[in-house]
C-alpha positions in Angstrom: 46.2 -7.3 -70.3 43.3 -8.7 -72.3 40.3 -6.7 -73.6 37.9 -7.9 -70.8 40.4 -6.6 -68.1 40.6 -3.3 -69.9 36.7 -3.0 -69.9 36.6 -3.8 -66.2 39.1 -1.1 -65.4 37.2 1.4 -67.6 33.9 0.5 -65.9 35.5 0.9 -62.4 36.8 4.3 -63.5 33.4 5.4 -64.7 31.7 4.2 -61.5 34.3 5.9 -59.4 33.9 9.2 -61.3 30.1 9.0 -60.9 30.4 8.3 -57.2 32.7 11.3 -56.8 30.3 13.5 -58.9 27.3 12.4 -56.8 29.2 13.2 -53.6 30.2 16.7 -54.9 26.6 17.5 -55.9 25.3 16.3 -52.5 27.8 18.4 -50.6 27.1 21.5 -52.7 23.3 21.4 -52.2 21.9 23.8 -49.7 20.9 22.3 -46.4 17.4 23.0 -45.2 17.2 25.1 -42.1 16.2 23.2 -39.0 12.8 24.0 -37.6 12.8 27.1 -35.5 16.3 28.1 -36.5 15.8 31.1 -38.7 14.1 34.2 -39.9 11.9 34.4 -43.0 10.1 37.1 -44.9 6.3 37.0 -45.2 5.1 33.8 -46.8 2.4 33.5 -49.5 1.3 30.2 -51.0 -1.2 30.0 -53.9 -0.3 26.7 -55.5 1.4 23.3 -54.8 4.6 24.5 -56.5 5.0 27.2 -53.8 5.8 24.5 -51.2 9.6 24.5 -51.4 12.5 24.0 -49.0 14.7 26.7 -47.6 17.3 27.8 -50.2 15.0 27.1 -53.1 15.1 29.8 -55.8 11.4 29.5 -56.4 8.3 29.1 -54.2 8.1 30.0 -50.5 11.4 28.4 -49.5 9.7 27.8 -46.2 9.0 24.1 -45.9 11.0 22.5 -43.1 9.6 18.9 -43.2 7.2 16.6 -44.9 6.3 15.7 -48.4 2.7 17.0 -48.7 0.8 13.8 -48.1 -1.8 13.4 -45.4 0.6 11.1 -43.5 3.5 13.5 -43.9 2.2 17.0 -44.3 4.4 19.9 -45.4 5.5 21.8 -42.3 5.9 25.5 -42.7 8.2 26.9 -40.0 8.5 27.6 -37.3 10.0 30.9 -38.5 10.5 34.3 -37.0 8.8 36.4 -39.7 11.1 39.4 -40.3 8.5 41.7 -42.0 4.8 41.6 -42.8 3.8 41.3 -46.4 3.2 45.0 -46.7 6.1 46.4 -44.7 4.5 47.6 -41.5 1.2 45.7 -41.8 -0.1 42.7 -43.6 0.2 39.0 -43.1 3.0 36.8 -41.9 1.7 33.6 -43.6 -1.0 33.6 -46.3 -2.4 30.5 -47.9 -4.8 31.5 -50.7 -6.5 28.7 -52.5 -9.1 30.7 -54.4 -7.8 29.2 -57.6 -8.0 25.6 -56.3 -4.4 25.0 -57.0 -3.5 23.8 -53.5 -4.2 20.1 -53.1 -1.3 19.1 -50.8 -1.5 18.7 -47.0 0.3 21.1 -44.8 0.7 22.5 -41.3 1.8 25.9 -40.2 3.8 26.4 -37.1 2.4 29.2 -35.0 5.7 30.9 -34.1 5.1 34.5 -35.3 6.3 37.8 -34.0 3.9 39.9 -31.9 1.3 41.8 -33.9 1.5 39.5 -37.0 -1.3 37.4 -38.2 -2.0 34.3 -40.2 -4.3 34.9 -43.1 -6.5 32.1 -44.4 -8.6 32.0 -47.5 -12.2 31.9 -46.2 -13.1 29.3 -48.8 -11.0 26.6 -47.1 
């Protein structure tokens, strides 16, 4: 075996390792809940960084589709909200843009439990 054959075998081994690693990472990532399939605690969004997918350790963990552009708005829900923001009263979904930190496009599914409300910043 000459040196070039050895390099090819090593390169193939590295590519194989990277492919297996990529597959392992993809399989271990949480899968976003399908729209309408789950329950969620009260949702508050005050900045673009709050728009995150289910399973995310930060943000609302409530976005079920979209990328935040006008052509592909973030979709929040539909969710069965399990508890209002303040326990027995409060909002189910609140989008507060008083700081001007929300610049992405979004839509909120209207599936809420009886007696809950959407709260919208009056400045929007």
